[in-house]
C-alpha beads as a LAMMPS data file, in Angstrom:
LAMMPS data file: protein, C-alpha beads

270 atoms
269 bonds

1 atom types
1 bond types

-500.0 500.0 xlo xhi
-500.0 500.0 ylo yhi
-500.0 500.0 zlo zhi

Masses

1 110.0

Atoms # bond

1 1 1 -18.178 1.963 9.792
2 1 1 -15.266 1.762 7.328
3 1 1 -11.859 0.610 8.178
4 1 1 -9.577 3.457 9.389
5 1 1 -7.116 4.662 6.842
6 1 1 -3.406 4.458 7.207
7 1 1 -3.208 8.106 8.167
8 1 1 -5.887 7.639 10.895
9 1 1 -4.076 4.543 12.275
10 1 1 -0.779 6.428 12.260
11 1 1 -2.304 9.282 14.301
12 1 1 -3.796 6.784 16.766
13 1 1 -0.448 4.975 17.145
14 1 1 1.415 8.344 17.723
15 1 1 -1.131 9.339 20.371
16 1 1 -0.695 6.017 22.129
17 1 1 3.087 6.481 22.122
18 1 1 2.825 9.987 23.507
19 1 1 0.533 8.739 26.271
20 1 1 2.760 5.865 27.194
21 1 1 5.812 8.208 27.193
22 1 1 4.072 10.487 29.645
23 1 1 3.445 7.543 31.910
24 1 1 -0.337 7.755 31.673
25 1 1 -2.991 5.060 31.315
26 1 1 -6.039 5.103 29.033
27 1 1 -8.087 5.655 32.210
28 1 1 -6.068 8.765 33.042
29 1 1 -6.702 10.482 29.692
30 1 1 -10.326 9.227 29.677
31 1 1 -10.907 11.116 32.941
32 1 1 -9.382 14.269 31.654
33 1 1 -11.445 14.240 28.446
34 1 1 -14.588 12.940 30.187
35 1 1 -14.512 9.948 27.832
36 1 1 -14.895 6.331 28.683
37 1 1 -11.870 4.064 28.198
38 1 1 -13.398 2.344 25.252
39 1 1 -13.453 5.706 23.309
40 1 1 -9.785 6.356 24.087
41 1 1 -9.063 2.867 22.890
42 1 1 -10.889 3.514 19.624
43 1 1 -9.023 6.719 19.096
44 1 1 -5.675 4.879 19.562
45 1 1 -6.902 2.399 16.987
46 1 1 -7.651 5.018 14.262
47 1 1 -10.814 6.899 15.220
48 1 1 -9.840 10.601 14.764
49 1 1 -10.718 12.776 17.884
50 1 1 -12.234 16.275 17.400
51 1 1 -9.644 19.014 17.348
52 1 1 -10.251 20.338 20.872
53 1 1 -9.841 16.762 22.341
54 1 1 -6.732 16.308 20.195
55 1 1 -5.238 19.616 21.547
56 1 1 -5.998 18.517 25.127
57 1 1 -4.273 15.164 24.576
58 1 1 -1.085 16.939 23.293
59 1 1 -1.143 19.266 26.330
60 1 1 -1.733 16.460 28.836
61 1 1 1.030 14.479 27.187
62 1 1 3.530 17.275 27.553
63 1 1 4.004 18.267 23.912
64 1 1 5.383 21.826 24.038
65 1 1 4.273 24.584 21.597
66 1 1 7.452 24.428 19.486
67 1 1 6.844 20.748 18.845
68 1 1 3.152 20.829 18.082
69 1 1 3.197 21.498 14.279
70 1 1 4.086 17.984 12.982
71 1 1 1.233 16.506 15.141
72 1 1 -1.259 19.101 13.871
73 1 1 -0.305 18.280 10.312
74 1 1 -0.776 14.602 11.138
75 1 1 -4.380 15.378 12.467
76 1 1 -5.285 17.326 9.336
77 1 1 -4.065 14.449 7.132
78 1 1 -6.161 12.095 9.093
79 1 1 -9.434 14.037 8.713
80 1 1 -8.843 14.836 5.063
81 1 1 -11.376 13.040 2.785
82 1 1 -9.550 10.610 0.627
83 1 1 -9.811 11.050 -3.182
84 1 1 -11.090 7.462 -3.581
85 1 1 -14.052 8.115 -1.402
86 1 1 -16.120 9.225 -4.346
87 1 1 -15.717 5.797 -5.974
88 1 1 -17.386 3.897 -3.106
89 1 1 -14.850 1.149 -2.985
90 1 1 -15.623 -1.997 -1.066
91 1 1 -12.077 -2.242 0.383
92 1 1 -9.999 0.915 1.011
93 1 1 -7.333 -0.824 3.021
94 1 1 -4.622 -1.221 0.465
95 1 1 -5.263 2.066 -1.446
96 1 1 -4.908 4.127 1.772
97 1 1 -1.450 2.317 2.351
98 1 1 -0.272 2.848 -1.168
99 1 1 -1.422 6.485 -1.095
100 1 1 0.955 7.388 1.623
101 1 1 3.867 4.888 0.757
102 1 1 7.186 6.180 -0.587
103 1 1 8.509 2.781 -1.657
104 1 1 6.556 -0.277 -2.888
105 1 1 8.178 -3.644 -3.524
106 1 1 5.827 -6.266 -4.954
107 1 1 6.139 -9.824 -6.096
108 1 1 3.391 -11.003 -8.427
109 1 1 2.989 -14.605 -9.465
110 1 1 -0.340 -14.498 -11.437
111 1 1 -1.026 -10.981 -12.634
112 1 1 0.830 -7.856 -13.918
113 1 1 1.170 -5.543 -10.942
114 1 1 -1.795 -2.980 -10.876
115 1 1 0.524 0.062 -11.223
116 1 1 1.794 -1.391 -14.456
117 1 1 -1.529 -2.415 -16.057
118 1 1 -3.076 -1.055 -19.274
119 1 1 -6.913 -0.313 -19.181
120 1 1 -7.360 -3.261 -21.577
121 1 1 -5.558 -5.643 -19.247
122 1 1 -7.574 -4.340 -16.263
123 1 1 -10.889 -4.976 -18.053
124 1 1 -9.809 -8.585 -18.749
125 1 1 -8.947 -9.060 -15.109
126 1 1 -12.367 -7.733 -13.948
127 1 1 -14.086 -9.850 -16.657
128 1 1 -12.555 -12.938 -15.191
129 1 1 -14.220 -12.391 -11.742
130 1 1 -16.485 -15.202 -10.577
131 1 1 -19.069 -12.569 -9.458
132 1 1 -20.834 -10.621 -12.249
133 1 1 -20.039 -6.938 -12.028
134 1 1 -21.888 -3.976 -13.384
135 1 1 -20.344 -1.846 -16.100
136 1 1 -20.234 1.149 -13.573
137 1 1 -18.368 -0.974 -11.050
138 1 1 -15.806 -1.953 -13.563
139 1 1 -15.300 1.698 -14.812
140 1 1 -14.967 2.850 -11.212
141 1 1 -12.308 0.208 -10.551
142 1 1 -10.436 1.202 -13.795
143 1 1 -10.613 4.925 -12.913
144 1 1 -9.244 4.343 -9.423
145 1 1 -6.365 2.092 -10.797
146 1 1 -5.457 4.759 -13.475
147 1 1 -5.483 7.361 -10.592
148 1 1 -3.230 5.298 -8.553
149 1 1 -0.721 5.000 -11.417
150 1 1 -0.264 8.832 -11.359
151 1 1 1.893 8.222 -8.220
152 1 1 4.649 6.914 -10.491
153 1 1 4.965 10.457 -12.123
154 1 1 5.440 14.016 -11.061
155 1 1 7.193 15.450 -8.004
156 1 1 8.385 12.961 -5.401
157 1 1 7.144 9.962 -7.355
158 1 1 6.566 6.655 -5.734
159 1 1 9.416 4.262 -5.954
160 1 1 8.206 0.901 -7.364
161 1 1 10.166 -2.370 -7.657
162 1 1 8.116 -5.145 -9.210
163 1 1 9.459 -8.704 -9.438
164 1 1 7.128 -10.666 -11.706
165 1 1 6.977 -14.372 -12.298
166 1 1 6.949 -15.665 -15.875
167 1 1 3.544 -17.176 -15.285
168 1 1 2.089 -13.660 -14.852
169 1 1 2.855 -12.790 -18.520
170 1 1 0.732 -15.673 -19.882
171 1 1 -2.296 -13.426 -20.614
172 1 1 -0.496 -10.100 -21.306
173 1 1 -0.945 -8.931 -24.845
174 1 1 1.650 -7.003 -26.911
175 1 1 0.284 -3.552 -25.735
176 1 1 0.608 -4.606 -22.161
177 1 1 4.148 -5.939 -22.579
178 1 1 5.368 -2.797 -24.361
179 1 1 3.660 -0.683 -21.621
180 1 1 5.601 -2.525 -18.931
181 1 1 8.882 -1.754 -20.640
182 1 1 7.853 1.877 -21.199
183 1 1 7.089 2.276 -17.470
184 1 1 10.324 0.502 -16.521
185 1 1 12.193 3.413 -18.228
186 1 1 11.115 5.732 -15.510
187 1 1 14.007 6.259 -12.916
188 1 1 11.756 5.359 -10.028
189 1 1 10.405 2.033 -11.550
190 1 1 12.314 -1.290 -11.578
191 1 1 10.906 -4.339 -13.311
192 1 1 12.446 -7.883 -13.082
193 1 1 11.190 -11.268 -14.476
194 1 1 11.639 -14.553 -12.667
195 1 1 11.740 -17.185 -15.449
196 1 1 10.122 -20.710 -14.983
197 1 1 13.619 -22.131 -15.683
198 1 1 14.907 -21.193 -12.217
199 1 1 12.681 -23.959 -10.804
200 1 1 10.713 -23.981 -7.521
201 1 1 11.126 -20.955 -5.268
202 1 1 9.403 -19.178 -2.380
203 1 1 7.394 -17.094 -4.850
204 1 1 5.192 -20.109 -5.512
205 1 1 3.708 -19.475 -2.049
206 1 1 1.897 -16.409 -3.522
207 1 1 2.158 -12.723 -4.260
208 1 1 2.863 -10.090 -1.712
209 1 1 3.720 -6.374 -1.402
210 1 1 5.984 -4.522 1.039
211 1 1 5.322 -0.879 1.663
212 1 1 7.719 1.781 3.145
213 1 1 6.523 5.177 4.387
214 1 1 8.312 8.583 4.631
215 1 1 7.799 8.940 8.387
216 1 1 10.698 7.239 10.218
217 1 1 8.347 6.084 12.979
218 1 1 6.088 4.224 10.515
219 1 1 6.779 0.502 10.235
220 1 1 7.245 -1.279 6.974
221 1 1 3.952 -3.051 6.012
222 1 1 3.491 -6.474 4.461
223 1 1 0.213 -6.689 2.441
224 1 1 -1.063 -10.036 1.157
225 1 1 -4.358 -10.491 -0.847
226 1 1 -6.259 -13.745 -0.724
227 1 1 -9.457 -15.126 -2.142
228 1 1 -11.704 -13.692 0.596
229 1 1 -9.867 -10.420 1.288
230 1 1 -6.461 -9.318 2.448
231 1 1 -4.206 -8.856 5.493
232 1 1 -1.836 -6.111 6.625
233 1 1 1.067 -7.327 8.658
234 1 1 3.226 -5.005 10.773
235 1 1 4.870 -7.747 12.975
236 1 1 8.628 -6.994 12.479
237 1 1 9.747 -10.660 12.349
238 1 1 7.177 -11.530 9.660
239 1 1 7.944 -8.368 7.730
240 1 1 11.617 -9.074 7.836
241 1 1 11.075 -12.604 6.586
242 1 1 9.072 -11.257 3.616
243 1 1 11.773 -8.685 2.974
244 1 1 14.377 -11.388 2.785
245 1 1 12.170 -13.441 0.480
246 1 1 11.800 -10.472 -1.825
247 1 1 15.523 -9.822 -1.936
248 1 1 16.038 -13.599 -2.722
249 1 1 13.439 -13.442 -5.597
250 1 1 15.053 -10.340 -6.997
251 1 1 18.452 -12.250 -7.072
252 1 1 16.820 -15.099 -8.874
253 1 1 15.254 -12.870 -11.415
254 1 1 16.692 -11.473 -14.582
255 1 1 18.428 -8.084 -14.163
256 1 1 16.243 -4.997 -15.145
257 1 1 18.066 -4.774 -18.491
258 1 1 17.723 -8.518 -19.172
259 1 1 13.991 -8.345 -18.128
260 1 1 13.359 -5.593 -20.624
261 1 1 14.978 -7.592 -23.428
262 1 1 12.951 -10.688 -22.527
263 1 1 9.621 -8.695 -22.409
264 1 1 10.458 -7.039 -25.700
265 1 1 11.191 -10.441 -27.292
266 1 1 7.814 -11.821 -25.884
267 1 1 5.944 -8.786 -27.239
268 1 1 7.364 -9.519 -30.662
269 1 1 5.802 -12.877 -30.540
270 1 1 2.308 -11.672 -29.825

Bonds

1 1 1 2
2 1 2 3
3 1 3 4
4 1 4 5
5 1 5 6
6 1 6 7
7 1 7 8
8 1 8 9
9 1 9 10
10 1 10 11
11 1 11 12
12 1 12 13
13 1 13 14
14 1 14 15
15 1 15 16
16 1 16 17
17 1 17 18
18 1 18 19
19 1 19 20
20 1 20 21
21 1 21 22
22 1 22 23
23 1 23 24
24 1 24 25
25 1 25 26
26 1 26 27
27 1 27 28
28 1 28 29
29 1 29 30
30 1 30 31
31 1 31 32
32 1 32 33
33 1 33 34
34 1 34 35
35 1 35 36
36 1 36 37
37 1 37 38
38 1 38 39
39 1 39 40
40 1 40 41
41 1 41 42
42 1 42 43
43 1 43 44
44 1 44 45
45 1 45 46
46 1 46 47
47 1 47 48
48 1 48 49
49 1 49 50
50 1 50 51
51 1 51 52
52 1 52 53
53 1 53 54
54 1 54 55
55 1 55 56
56 1 56 57
57 1 57 58
58 1 58 59
59 1 59 60
60 1 60 61
61 1 61 62
62 1 62 63
63 1 63 64
64 1 64 65
65 1 65 66
66 1 66 67
67 1 67 68
68 1 68 69
69 1 69 70
70 1 70 71
71 1 71 72
72 1 72 73
73 1 73 74
74 1 74 75
75 1 75 76
76 1 76 77
77 1 77 78
78 1 78 79
79 1 79 80
80 1 80 81
81 1 81 82
82 1 82 83
83 1 83 84
84 1 84 85
85 1 85 86
86 1 86 87
87 1 87 88
88 1 88 89
89 1 89 90
90 1 90 91
91 1 91 92
92 1 92 93
93 1 93 94
94 1 94 95
95 1 95 96
96 1 96 97
97 1 97 98
98 1 98 99
99 1 99 100
100 1 100 101
101 1 101 102
102 1 102 103
103 1 103 104
104 1 104 105
105 1 105 106
106 1 106 107
107 1 107 108
108 1 108 109
109 1 109 110
110 1 110 111
111 1 111 112
112 1 112 113
113 1 113 114
114 1 114 115
115 1 115 116
116 1 116 117
117 1 117 118
118 1 118 119
119 1 119 120
120 1 120 121
121 1 121 122
122 1 122 123
123 1 123 124
124 1 124 125
125 1 125 126
126 1 126 127
127 1 127 128
128 1 128 129
129 1 129 130
130 1 130 131
131 1 131 132
132 1 132 133
133 1 133 134
134 1 134 135
135 1 135 136
136 1 136 137
137 1 137 138
138 1 138 139
139 1 139 140
140 1 140 141
141 1 141 142
142 1 142 143
143 1 143 144
144 1 144 145
145 1 145 146
146 1 146 147
147 1 147 148
148 1 148 149
149 1 149 150
150 1 150 151
151 1 151 152
152 1 152 153
153 1 153 154
154 1 154 155
155 1 155 156
156 1 156 157
157 1 157 158
158 1 158 159
159 1 159 160
160 1 160 161
161 1 161 162
162 1 162 163
163 1 163 164
164 1 164 165
165 1 165 166
166 1 166 167
167 1 167 168
168 1 168 169
169 1 169 170
170 1 170 171
171 1 171 172
172 1 172 173
173 1 173 174
174 1 174 175
175 1 175 176
176 1 176 177
177 1 177 178
178 1 178 179
179 1 179 180
180 1 180 181
181 1 181 182
182 1 182 183
183 1 183 184
184 1 184 185
185 1 185 186
186 1 186 187
187 1 187 188
188 1 188 189
189 1 189 190
190 1 190 191
191 1 191 192
192 1 192 193
193 1 193 194
194 1 194 195
195 1 195 196
196 1 196 197
197 1 197 198
198 1 198 199
199 1 199 200
200 1 200 201
201 1 201 202
202 1 202 203
203 1 203 204
204 1 204 205
205 1 205 206
206 1 206 207
207 1 207 208
208 1 208 209
209 1 209 210
210 1 210 211
211 1 211 212
212 1 212 213
213 1 213 214
214 1 214 215
215 1 215 216
216 1 216 217
217 1 217 218
218 1 218 219
219 1 219 220
220 1 220 221
221 1 221 222
222 1 222 223
223 1 223 224
224 1 224 225
225 1 225 226
226 1 226 227
227 1 227 228
228 1 228 229
229 1 229 230
230 1 230 231
231 1 231 232
232 1 232 233
233 1 233 234
234 1 234 235
235 1 235 236
236 1 236 237
237 1 237 238
238 1 238 239
239 1 239 240
240 1 240 241
241 1 241 242
242 1 242 243
243 1 243 244
244 1 244 245
245 1 245 246
246 1 246 247
247 1 247 248
248 1 248 249
249 1 249 250
250 1 250 251
251 1 251 252
252 1 252 253
253 1 253 254
254 1 254 255
255 1 255 256
256 1 256 257
257 1 257 258
258 1 258 259
259 1 259 260
260 1 260 261
261 1 261 262
262 1 262 263
263 1 263 264
264 1 264 265
265 1 265 266
266 1 266 267
267 1 267 268
268 1 268 269
269 1 269 270
């Protein structure tokens, strides 16, 4: 069974909050629905209940008719088949987060951020993988990444703030560099470069991404990739620490205007 999407986890979290606010235990609602406690627990961890069970939950939790609509919309979003399903991705964790985020702040130490990559750069990244990949796998990955980049355009575009270490530009060709500056001209995209000359800094600990969501009840999420996978962190203390680190790195970095000039100068050399 695949990992629950962000929308499914959000629905489960909201149902748990409603249950606790009503002063009910998982056993109480399990008895009402003729479920076992384990199934209620799975629902609160992201398994979407069928609609009739969902309606019963809202009724038992005391949600009045005038307040039902936002929860119903949340349920429909949770059962909606994600666009990336057709690509049979191995790990849908980050994409489901990014898909629903309104703001993404990322620090990248080794690579150009995915939302700012050209197709040529993407292919170079996938070609460098230690595991041989089929041509179809690579094309699927590129198609997904290009689709993700559409969030930077159109109505209610994603706000993207990328702080990129100088080391990440080492393998970026002229086309890639000019593309970054082109994307940085969008009002919702901010790009800053941290030069090697600033010396050692917290960014040497590795890349990370912070995601904010439009629903006030949704926590900011810290996402960190590593060699064998990735972790999603919602613990407020750890997320706050990462947020402060990002702010510190953005202060060490060149301003957006200085960064654009630096990237343009680098592009002229390649």
